[in-house]
MDAnalysis code that builds the backbone (N, CA, C; Angstrom):
import MDAnalysis as mda
import numpy as np

u = mda.Universe.empty(597, n_residues=199, atom_resindex=np.repeat(np.arange(199), 3), trajectory=True)
u.add_TopologyAttr("name", ["N", "CA", "C"] * 199)
u.add_TopologyAttr("resid", np.arange(1, 200))
u.add_TopologyAttr("resname", ["MET", "PRO", "ASP", "LYS", "THR", "ARG", "THR", "PRO", "LYS", "GLN", "LYS", "ARG", "SER", "ILE", "GLU", "LYS", "LYS", "GLU", "ALA", "ILE", "LYS", "LYS", "ALA", "SER", "LEU", "GLU", "LEU", "PHE", "SER", "GLU", "ILE", "GLY", "TYR", "HIS", "ASN", "THR", "THR", "THR", "ASN", "GLU", "ILE", "ALA", "LYS", "ARG", "ALA", "GLY", "VAL", "SER", "ILE", "GLY", "SER", "LEU", "TYR", "SER", "TYR", "TYR", "PRO", "ASP", "LYS", "ARG", "ALA", "ILE", "TYR", "ASP", "GLU", "LEU", "VAL", "GLY", "ASP", "ILE", "TYR", "SER", "ASP", "THR", "LEU", "SER", "LYS", "VAL", "ILE", "SER", "SER", "ASP", "THR", "ILE", "PRO", "ASN", "MET", "PRO", "ILE", "ARG", "ASP", "LEU", "VAL", "LYS", "LEU", "PHE", "ILE", "SER", "ILE", "VAL", "LEU", "ARG", "SER", "HIS", "GLU", "TYR", "LEU", "THR", "ALA", "PHE", "GLN", "LYS", "GLU", "ILE", "SER", "ALA", "LEU", "SER", "MET", "GLN", "TYR", "PRO", "ASP", "LEU", "HIS", "ASP", "LEU", "GLU", "ASN", "LYS", "TYR", "ARG", "SER", "ASN", "ILE", "ILE", "SER", "LEU", "LEU", "VAL", "GLY", "MET", "PHE", "LYS", "GLU", "ASN", "CYS", "GLU", "GLY", "LEU", "ARG", "ILE", "LYS", "ASP", "LEU", "ASP", "THR", "ALA", "ALA", "LEU", "ILE", "ILE", "GLN", "CYS", "SER", "VAL", "GLU", "ALA", "VAL", "ILE", "HIS", "GLU", "VAL", "THR", "PHE", "TYR", "PRO", "ASN", "ASN", "TYR", "ASP", "LYS", "GLU", "LYS", "VAL", "ILE", "ASN", "GLU", "MET", "THR", "ASP", "LEU", "ILE", "CYS", "ARG", "TYR", "CYS", "PHE", "ILE"])
u.atoms.positions = np.array([
    [16.408, -17.741, -6.807],
    [15.429, -18.460, -6.000],
    [14.074, -18.433, -6.713],
    [13.463, -19.586, -6.954],
    [12.207, -19.608, -7.691],
    [11.059, -18.998, -6.897],
    [10.128, -18.424, -7.601],
    [8.952, -17.819, -6.987],
    [8.002, -18.926, -6.550],
    [7.696, -18.969, -5.241],
    [6.837, -20.028, -4.729],
    [5.411, -19.552, -4.496],
    [5.091, -18.351, -4.898],
    [3.722, -17.869, -4.738],
    [2.831, -18.561, -5.755],
    [1.538, -18.624, -5.433],
    [0.626, -19.344, -6.321],
    [-0.497, -18.454, -6.798],
    [-1.056, -18.831, -7.923],
    [-2.220, -18.146, -8.470],
    [-3.453, -18.954, -8.072],
    [-4.390, -18.335, -7.339],
    [-5.555, -19.098, -6.890],
    [-6.479, -19.470, -8.035],
    [-7.035, -20.693, -7.945],
    [-7.968, -21.157, -8.974],
    [-9.329, -21.506, -8.373],
    [-9.320, -22.009, -7.158],
    [-10.575, -22.368, -6.506],
    [-11.197, -21.153, -5.832],
    [-12.523, -21.212, -5.677],
    [-13.270, -20.075, -5.129],
    [-12.732, -19.631, -3.769],
    [-12.474, -20.577, -2.891],
    [-11.996, -20.235, -1.550],
    [-10.639, -19.539, -1.607],
    [-9.758, -20.016, -2.465],
    [-8.430, -19.407, -2.612],
    [-8.530, -18.003, -3.201],
    [-9.404, -17.841, -4.180],
    [-9.606, -16.518, -4.791],
    [-10.131, -15.546, -3.732],
    [-11.063, -16.021, -2.908],
    [-11.625, -15.168, -1.849],
    [-10.560, -14.777, -0.825],
    [-9.650, -15.711, -0.497],
    [-8.557, -15.399, 0.440],
    [-7.652, -14.308, -0.130],
    [-7.299, -14.483, -1.402],
    [-6.414, -13.491, -2.022],
    [-7.098, -12.128, -2.085],
    [-8.377, -12.098, -2.408],
    [-9.118, -10.831, -2.446],
    [-9.199, -10.210, -1.062],
    [-9.346, -11.033, -0.025],
    [-9.382, -10.519, 1.352],
    [-8.041, -9.881, 1.722],
    [-6.948, -10.491, 1.270],
    [-5.609, -9.933, 1.519],
    [-5.469, -8.573, 0.826],
    [-5.920, -8.500, -0.426],
    [-5.836, -7.229, -1.161],
    [-6.700, -6.148, -0.497],
    [-7.909, -6.528, -0.107],
    [-8.825, -5.572, 0.542],
    [-8.236, -5.062, 1.861],
    [-7.713, -5.974, 2.667],
    [-7.105, -5.581, 3.939],
    [-5.900, -4.672, 3.716],
    [-5.086, -4.996, 2.718],
    [-3.909, -4.179, 2.398],
    [-4.320, -2.786, 1.969],
    [-5.308, -2.703, 1.094],
    [-5.801, -1.408, 0.617],
    [-6.286, -0.562, 1.795],
    [-7.035, -1.170, 2.687],
    [-7.540, -0.447, 3.860],
    [-6.390, 0.052, 4.739],
    [-5.435, -0.820, 5.030],
    [-4.327, -0.441, 5.908],
    [-3.398, 0.582, 5.260],
    [-3.075, 0.386, 3.980],
    [-2.240, 1.378, 3.288],
    [-2.926, 2.742, 3.301],
    [-4.245, 2.749, 3.176],
    [-5.005, 3.998, 3.158],
    [-5.087, 4.619, 4.552],
    [-5.244, 3.791, 5.568],
    [-5.439, 4.297, 6.940],
    [-4.137, 4.710, 7.609],
    [-3.110, 3.849, 7.524],
    [-1.882, 4.136, 8.286],
    [-0.646, 4.276, 7.397],
    [-0.798, 4.078, 6.096],
    [0.321, 4.243, 5.174],
    [1.040, 2.934, 4.888],
    [1.682, 2.907, 3.747],
    [2.402, 1.713, 3.288],
    [3.507, 1.318, 4.265],
    [4.328, 2.292, 4.676],
    [5.482, 1.971, 5.520],
    [5.082, 1.531, 6.921],
    [3.937, 1.992, 7.412],
    [3.493, 1.634, 8.759],
    [2.714, 0.321, 8.803],
    [2.484, -0.261, 7.653],
    [1.719, -1.504, 7.568],
    [2.664, -2.702, 7.503],
    [2.374, -3.730, 8.286],
    [3.166, -4.959, 8.240],
    [2.333, -6.085, 7.623],
    [3.022, -7.094, 7.143],
    [2.304, -8.249, 6.580],
    [1.501, -8.962, 7.667],
    [1.984, -8.939, 8.916],
    [1.218, -9.544, 10.011],
    [-0.117, -8.833, 10.208],
    [-0.101, -7.494, 10.131],
    [-1.354, -6.733, 10.269],
    [-2.298, -7.016, 9.104],
    [-1.738, -7.134, 7.917],
    [-2.560, -7.444, 6.735],
    [-3.236, -8.806, 6.917],
    [-2.445, -9.808, 7.316],
    [-2.988, -11.160, 7.495],
    [-4.079, -11.161, 8.563],
    [-3.822, -10.462, 9.651],
    [-4.806, -10.411, 10.749],
    [-6.109, -9.789, 10.273],
    [-6.016, -8.652, 9.595],
    [-7.231, -7.988, 9.122],
    [-7.946, -8.826, 8.063],
    [-7.187, -9.502, 7.233],
    [-7.787, -10.334, 6.172],
    [-8.380, -11.626, 6.726],
    [-8.021, -11.979, 7.968],
    [-8.527, -13.212, 8.556],
    [-7.870, -14.453, 7.989],
    [-6.581, -14.301, 7.611],
    [-5.825, -15.448, 7.085],
    [-4.534, -15.589, 7.881],
    [-3.908, -16.742, 7.782],
    [-2.618, -16.934, 8.450],
    [-1.530, -16.205, 7.664],
    [-0.442, -15.907, 8.344],
    [0.665, -15.247, 7.660],
    [1.234, -16.169, 6.571],
    [1.191, -17.474, 6.816],
    [1.641, -18.441, 5.800],
    [0.785, -18.382, 4.550],
    [-0.538, -18.211, 4.740],
    [-1.435, -18.073, 3.583],
    [-1.102, -16.820, 2.787],
    [-0.860, -15.719, 3.501],
    [-0.508, -14.472, 2.810],
    [0.733, -14.694, 1.942],
    [1.765, -15.325, 2.533],
    [3.010, -15.522, 1.793],
    [2.878, -16.553, 0.675],
    [1.824, -17.346, 0.716],
    [1.629, -18.281, -0.395],
    [1.108, -17.558, -1.642],
    [0.520, -16.361, -1.438],
    [0.016, -15.570, -2.566],
    [0.955, -14.424, -2.951],
    [1.638, -13.854, -1.964],
    [2.514, -12.700, -2.205],
    [3.829, -12.886, -1.456],
    [4.972, -12.617, -2.106],
    [6.253, -12.781, -1.413],
    [6.490, -11.721, -0.331],
    [5.848, -10.547, -0.484],
    [6.015, -9.453, 0.477],
    [4.930, -8.401, 0.241],
    [4.901, -7.384, 1.098],
    [3.849, -6.366, 0.960],
    [4.051, -5.508, -0.292],
    [5.284, -5.418, -0.761],
    [5.537, -4.653, -1.986],
    [4.789, -5.286, -3.169],
    [4.758, -6.601, -3.220],
    [4.050, -7.285, -4.312],
    [2.543, -6.995, -4.245],
    [2.016, -6.898, -3.033],
    [0.591, -6.561, -2.879],
    [0.356, -5.132, -3.361],
    [1.229, -4.217, -2.935],
    [1.130, -2.814, -3.350],
    [1.187, -2.704, -4.872],
    [2.136, -3.402, -5.485],
    [2.278, -3.371, -6.948],
    [0.968, -3.781, -7.629],
    [0.362, -4.856, -7.122],
    [-0.868, -5.348, -7.736],
    [-2.019, -4.363, -7.549],
    [-2.086, -3.732, -6.374],
    [-3.154, -2.759, -6.118],
    [-3.024, -1.535, -7.038],
    [-1.793, -1.066, -7.237],
    [-1.576, 0.067, -8.150],
    [-1.964, -0.335, -9.570],
    [-1.557, -1.520, -9.985],
    [-1.931, -2.014, -11.309],
    [-3.431, -2.122, -11.482],
    [-4.122, -2.561, -10.422],
    [-5.583, -2.682, -10.477],
    [-6.252, -1.331, -10.739],
    [-5.762, -0.285, -10.086],
    [-6.360, 1.044, -10.261],
    [-6.221, 1.501, -11.706],
    [-5.022, 1.381, -12.255],
    [-4.806, 1.814, -13.639],
    [-5.578, 0.940, -14.626],
    [-5.614, -0.367, -14.381],
    [-6.360, -1.268, -15.269],
    [-7.847, -0.962, -15.242],
    [-8.363, -0.672, -14.051],
    [-9.784, -0.358, -13.908],
    [-10.123, 0.911, -14.686],
    [-9.264, 1.923, -14.591],
    [-9.473, 3.167, -15.328],
    [-9.489, 2.913, -16.820],
    [-8.494, 2.159, -17.306],
    [-8.411, 1.854, -18.739],
    [-9.626, 1.073, -19.221],
    [-10.036, 0.073, -18.450],
    [-11.140, -0.782, -18.898],
    [-12.436, -0.004, -19.018],
    [-12.625, 0.998, -18.153],
    [-13.851, 1.794, -18.224],
    [-13.861, 2.705, -19.444],
    [-12.692, 3.179, -19.850],
    [-12.627, 4.071, -21.021],
    [-12.761, 3.288, -22.313],
    [-12.124, 2.116, -22.380],
    [-12.083, 1.415, -23.667],
    [-13.115, 0.290, -23.784],
    [-14.027, 0.187, -22.824],
    [-15.024, -0.880, -22.904],
    [-15.927, -0.693, -24.116],
    [-16.380, -1.785, -24.666],
    [-17.320, -1.802, -25.807],
    [-16.819, -1.007, -27.012],
    [-15.547, -1.085, -27.306],
    [-14.989, -0.379, -28.470],
    [-15.333, 1.102, -28.451],
    [-15.144, 1.718, -27.290],
    [-15.516, 3.126, -27.108],
    [-14.793, 4.054, -28.078],
    [-13.485, 3.885, -28.206],
    [-12.672, 4.867, -28.929],
    [-13.159, 5.096, -30.359],
    [-13.424, 4.057, -31.161],
    [-13.846, 4.337, -32.538],
    [-15.279, 4.857, -32.658],
    [-16.096, 4.709, -31.622],
    [-17.522, 4.992, -31.750],
    [-18.008, 6.254, -31.049],
    [-17.143, 6.989, -30.416],
    [-17.578, 8.141, -29.630],
    [-16.927, 9.414, -30.147],
    [-17.673, 10.525, -30.239],
    [-17.051, 11.804, -30.622],
    [-15.906, 12.142, -29.663],
    [-14.862, 12.750, -30.207],
    [-13.642, 12.957, -29.433],
    [-13.889, 13.776, -28.168],
    [-14.733, 14.810, -28.253],
    [-14.980, 15.617, -27.049],
    [-15.610, 14.767, -25.950],
    [-16.553, 13.914, -26.328],
    [-17.205, 13.038, -25.347],
    [-16.211, 12.033, -24.766],
    [-15.307, 11.571, -25.606],
    [-14.305, 10.609, -25.154],
    [-13.329, 11.244, -24.170],
    [-12.884, 12.462, -24.478],
    [-11.980, 13.191, -23.569],
    [-12.690, 13.441, -22.235],
    [-13.942, 13.862, -22.301],
    [-14.717, 14.119, -21.082],
    [-14.891, 12.840, -20.272],
    [-15.160, 11.730, -20.947],
    [-15.300, 10.443, -20.273],
    [-13.998, 10.069, -19.566],
    [-12.888, 10.236, -20.261],
    [-11.575, 9.925, -19.685],
    [-11.344, 10.728, -18.407],
    [-11.551, 12.039, -18.458],
    [-11.332, 12.897, -17.283],
    [-12.271, 12.494, -16.150],
    [-13.526, 12.246, -16.487],
    [-14.524, 11.872, -15.471],
    [-14.139, 10.579, -14.770],
    [-13.678, 9.593, -15.527],
    [-13.323, 8.300, -14.940],
    [-12.102, 8.439, -14.036],
    [-11.108, 9.206, -14.472],
    [-9.927, 9.416, -13.628],
    [-10.328, 10.136, -12.333],
    [-11.176, 11.134, -12.446],
    [-11.624, 11.862, -11.258],
    [-12.400, 10.946, -10.316],
    [-13.329, 10.165, -10.843],
    [-14.136, 9.266, -9.998],
    [-13.258, 8.227, -9.304],
    [-12.212, 7.746, -9.996],
    [-11.339, 6.750, -9.355],
    [-10.591, 7.373, -8.173],
    [-10.270, 8.662, -8.259],
    [-9.597, 9.346, -7.155],
    [-10.570, 9.634, -6.014],
    [-11.822, 9.853, -6.332],
    [-12.827, 10.065, -5.274],
    [-13.069, 8.781, -4.491],
    [-13.034, 7.666, -5.188],
    [-13.346, 6.373, -4.586],
    [-12.227, 5.879, -3.668],
    [-10.996, 6.074, -4.047],
    [-9.861, 5.577, -3.269],
    [-8.894, 6.723, -2.946],
    [-9.441, 7.819, -2.454],
    [-8.633, 9.030, -2.280],
    [-7.416, 8.802, -1.389],
    [-7.602, 8.170, -0.237],
    [-6.483, 7.985, 0.694],
    [-5.375, 7.137, 0.066],
    [-5.757, 6.083, -0.645],
    [-4.743, 5.243, -1.287],
    [-4.090, 5.979, -2.454],
    [-4.865, 6.747, -3.198],
    [-4.294, 7.539, -4.298],
    [-3.267, 8.538, -3.760],
    [-3.557, 9.152, -2.613],
    [-2.587, 10.070, -1.984],
    [-1.306, 9.322, -1.627],
    [-1.466, 8.116, -1.091],
    [-0.306, 7.309, -0.709],
    [0.530, 6.955, -1.942],
    [-0.124, 6.592, -3.032],
    [0.599, 6.286, -4.273],
    [1.410, 7.502, -4.724],
    [0.770, 8.675, -4.729],
    [1.455, 9.903, -5.177],
    [2.633, 10.243, -4.276],
    [2.437, 10.142, -2.957],
    [3.517, 10.465, -2.018],
    [4.698, 9.504, -2.184],
    [4.413, 8.216, -2.271],
    [5.479, 7.224, -2.425],
    [6.191, 7.380, -3.764],
    [5.431, 7.693, -4.804],
    [6.007, 7.865, -6.141],
    [6.984, 9.034, -6.170],
    [6.687, 10.077, -5.391],
    [7.569, 11.252, -5.357],
    [8.816, 11.012, -4.509],
    [8.730, 10.075, -3.571],
    [9.849, 9.847, -2.651],
    [10.814, 8.754, -3.098],
    [10.301, 7.753, -3.825],
    [11.110, 6.571, -4.112],
    [11.147, 6.290, -5.610],
    [12.341, 6.332, -6.212],
    [12.450, 6.112, -7.660],
    [11.841, 4.794, -8.137],
    [11.991, 3.712, -7.367],
    [11.450, 2.424, -7.817],
    [9.915, 2.438, -7.820],
    [9.309, 3.148, -6.872],
    [7.849, 3.233, -6.853],
    [7.354, 4.219, -7.915],
    [8.182, 5.208, -8.239],
    [7.857, 6.102, -9.357],
    [7.896, 5.315, -10.672],
    [8.907, 4.461, -10.804],
    [9.017, 3.618, -12.007],
    [7.821, 2.678, -12.131],
    [7.381, 2.140, -10.995],
    [6.213, 1.263, -11.001],
    [4.990, 2.018, -11.521],
    [4.758, 3.213, -10.977],
    [3.592, 3.990, -11.423],
    [3.732, 4.368, -12.892],
    [4.944, 4.713, -13.312],
    [5.171, 5.073, -14.724],
    [4.874, 3.911, -15.661],
    [5.161, 2.690, -15.206],
    [4.870, 1.508, -16.020],
    [3.373, 1.467, -16.351],
    [2.552, 1.705, -15.339],
    [1.103, 1.685, -15.560],
    [0.621, 2.959, -16.246],
    [1.260, 4.079, -15.937],
    [0.890, 5.353, -16.564],
    [1.123, 5.303, -18.067],
    [2.119, 4.539, -18.492],
    [2.396, 4.446, -19.929],
    [1.218, 3.842, -20.684],
    [0.428, 2.998, -20.004],
    [-0.772, 2.446, -20.635],
    [-1.822, 3.529, -20.873],
    [-1.926, 4.466, -19.939],
    [-2.855, 5.594, -20.093],
    [-2.391, 6.475, -21.258],
    [-1.086, 6.709, -21.329],
    [-0.539, 7.529, -22.419],
    [-0.801, 6.847, -23.761],
    [-0.631, 5.530, -23.825],
    [-0.934, 4.786, -25.058],
    [-2.409, 4.918, -25.431],
    [-3.273, 4.892, -24.424],
    [-4.705, 5.077, -24.665],
    [-4.973, 6.442, -25.301],
    [-4.340, 7.487, -24.756],
    [-4.526, 8.837, -25.302],
    [-4.004, 8.928, -26.732],
    [-2.854, 8.342, -26.990],
    [-2.310, 8.337, -28.356],
    [-3.286, 7.631, -29.291],
    [-3.866, 6.526, -28.848],
    [-4.872, 5.814, -29.641],
    [-6.085, 6.676, -29.922],
    [-6.513, 7.456, -28.927],
    [-7.643, 8.370, -29.119],
    [-7.325, 9.382, -30.218],
    [-6.111, 9.917, -30.202],
    [-5.711, 10.887, -31.224],
    [-5.696, 10.253, -32.611],
    [-5.132, 9.058, -32.703],
    [-5.020, 8.392, -33.999],
    [-6.393, 8.064, -34.585],
    [-7.334, 7.698, -33.740],
    [-8.691, 7.383, -34.200],
    [-9.453, 8.640, -34.616],
    [-9.001, 9.791, -34.118],
    [-9.690, 11.059, -34.402],
    [-8.699, 12.054, -34.997],
    [-8.007, 11.634, -36.056],
    [-6.913, 12.443, -36.602],
    [-7.395, 13.627, -37.438],
    [-8.679, 13.636, -37.829],
    [-9.186, 14.756, -38.628],
    [-9.194, 16.032, -37.777],
    [-8.502, 17.035, -38.259],
    [-8.428, 18.309, -37.536],
    [-7.442, 18.301, -36.383],
    [-6.617, 17.264, -36.311],
    [-5.650, 17.166, -35.220],
    [-4.578, 18.231, -35.391],
    [-4.368, 19.019, -34.363],
    [-3.406, 20.114, -34.390],
    [-2.006, 19.648, -33.978],
    [-1.923, 18.738, -33.044],
    [-0.632, 18.320, -32.501],
    [0.085, 17.382, -33.471],
    [1.389, 17.424, -33.424],
    [2.214, 16.583, -34.299],
    [2.899, 15.461, -33.512],
    [3.370, 15.789, -32.314],
    [4.077, 14.807, -31.486],
    [3.066, 14.209, -30.505],
    [2.450, 13.096, -30.908],
    [1.359, 12.506, -30.132],
    [1.810, 12.014, -28.759],
    [2.980, 11.404, -28.686],
    [3.456, 10.859, -27.411],
    [3.688, 11.965, -26.386],
    [4.333, 13.058, -26.817],
    [4.602, 14.155, -25.896],
    [3.303, 14.836, -25.478],
    [2.404, 15.041, -26.435],
    [1.104, 15.656, -26.115],
    [0.330, 14.792, -25.129],
    [0.351, 13.476, -25.324],
    [-0.355, 12.561, -24.415],
    [0.234, 12.628, -23.009],
    [1.558, 12.713, -22.923],
    [2.212, 12.854, -21.616],
    [1.765, 14.142, -20.930],
    [1.770, 15.249, -21.669],
    [1.368, 16.549, -21.112],
    [-0.080, 16.503, -20.636],
    [-0.946, 15.910, -21.436],
    [-2.363, 15.827, -21.079],
    [-2.552, 14.946, -19.844],
    [-1.908, 13.787, -19.840],
    [-2.075, 12.870, -18.709],
    [-1.597, 13.522, -17.415],
    [-0.436, 14.150, -17.443],
    [0.108, 14.796, -16.240],
    [-0.750, 15.981, -15.808],
    [-1.269, 16.733, -16.765],
    [-2.118, 17.885, -16.445],
    [-3.426, 17.441, -15.805],
    [-4.046, 16.431, -16.396],
    [-5.303, 15.908, -15.844],
    [-5.065, 15.396, -14.422],
    [-3.983, 14.651, -14.249],
    [-3.673, 14.094, -12.928],
    [-3.443, 15.197, -11.901],
    [-2.700, 16.242, -12.265],
    [-2.419, 17.333, -11.328],
    [-3.696, 18.068, -10.916],
    [-4.556, 18.350, -11.881],
    [-5.815, 19.042, -11.571],
    [-6.695, 18.157, -10.688],
    [-6.776, 16.884, -11.004],
    [-7.618, 15.975, -10.230],
    [-7.078, 15.802, -8.813],
    [-5.768, 15.779, -8.651],
    [-5.203, 15.724, -7.304],
    [-5.618, 16.960, -6.506],
    [-5.550, 18.113, -7.129],
    [-5.946, 19.353, -6.443],
    [-7.409, 19.306, -6.020],
    [-8.249, 18.800, -6.896],
    [-9.693, 18.789, -6.640],
    [-10.085, 17.730, -5.612],
    [-9.395, 16.576, -5.608],
    [-9.822, 15.472, -4.745],
    [-9.005, 15.303, -3.462],
    [-7.754, 15.734, -3.447],
    [-6.895, 15.467, -2.290],
    [-7.051, 16.488, -1.160],
    [-7.563, 17.675, -1.457],
    [-7.593, 18.748, -0.473],
    [-9.014, 19.269, -0.290],
    [-9.339, 19.753, 0.923],
    [-10.679, 20.331, 1.125],
    [-10.848, 21.571, 0.244],
    [-11.948, 21.628, -0.492],
    [-12.201, 22.773, -1.376],
    [-13.666, 22.767, -1.781],
    [-14.060, 23.824, -2.463],
    [-15.443, 23.945, -2.936],
    [-15.527, 23.930, -4.458],
    [-14.574, 23.313, -5.117],
    [-14.595, 23.272, -6.577],
    [-15.833, 22.524, -7.067],
    [-16.438, 23.043, -8.108],
    [-17.541, 22.352, -8.776],
    [-16.893, 21.351, -9.741],
    [-16.971, 20.084, -9.419],
    [-16.233, 19.071, -10.182],
    [-16.718, 18.965, -11.626],
    [-18.003, 19.149, -11.845],
    [-18.514, 19.099, -13.225],
    [-17.946, 20.247, -14.055],
    [-17.819, 21.430, -13.453],
    [-17.199, 22.564, -14.166],
    [-15.736, 22.272, -14.462],
    [-15.044, 21.665, -13.505],
    [-13.635, 21.307, -13.711],
    [-13.512, 20.326, -14.875],
    [-14.370, 19.328, -14.896],
    [-14.353, 18.328, -15.984],
    [-14.617, 19.006, -17.326],
    [-15.626, 19.873, -17.389],
    [-15.976, 20.545, -18.651],
    [-14.869, 21.469, -19.134],
    [-14.286, 22.257, -18.228],
    [-13.223, 23.189, -18.625],
    [-11.967, 22.434, -19.054],
    [-11.646, 21.361, -18.351],
    [-10.476, 20.557, -18.718],
    [-10.703, 19.908, -20.078],
    [-11.920, 19.467, -20.333],
    [-12.256, 18.878, -21.636],
    [-12.073, 19.911, -22.740],
    [-12.591, 21.116, -22.519],
    [-12.436, 22.188, -23.519],
    [-10.969, 22.521, -23.752],
    [-10.212, 22.613, -22.677],
    [-8.790, 22.952, -22.788],
    [-8.061, 21.909, -23.644],
    [-8.288, 20.630, -23.368],
    [-7.604, 19.561, -24.109],
    [-8.039, 19.558, -25.569],
    [-9.328, 19.724, -25.801],
    [-9.819, 19.707, -27.194],
    [-9.293, 20.893, -27.996],
    [-9.204, 22.052, -27.364],
    [-8.654, 23.233, -28.067],
    [-7.163, 23.045, -28.355],
    [-6.460, 22.434, -27.423],
    [-5.039, 22.189, -27.597],
    [-4.787, 21.188, -28.718],
    [-5.632, 20.160, -28.793],
    [-5.374, 19.057, -29.715],
    [-5.950, 19.251, -31.110],
    [-7.077, 19.964, -31.214],
    [-7.813, 19.999, -32.481],
    [-8.047, 21.410, -32.980],
    [-8.025, 21.552, -34.300],
    [-8.264, 22.856, -34.923],
    [-9.732, 23.198, -34.785],
])
């Protein structure tokens, strides 16, 4: 069956699609993905259910796009303005950790929902892994650009370990009530990664 969804080109259509995404993000964050219906999304977005279906075949497609947006936003902030070749590696690692942490602070409820769904459902875990692989590629690129004094040999495995470690620490710091000093966490994590990676 051919895909009948459309890509908006006019300002009004783009605004409708953005309203659908915004409403979905709010509802997924407030009541969870499974408790949200497309009718509720359309109502909150102020569009007809037919309009919603003209942009997305189902709520899963909206969820997929929202997850992709988070990972793309993180990547774009790290690699903007040819950052990787022009920044000392310690500053680049610190920037990476800071951006990941800030993205979790901004959309904490939705980030929790992504993590919970990823742990429960293999297809949603695969979806997150698809986007996570872009972060791992970014880390491998950082290593290759700063190969002088590089201690690690298996860049892909090291990048996976670093990405998962950063994510786990950031989940602990942002998902639960605590008194952690986030700047200290960022600095210590930066030191840990740099000591692990470089002589």
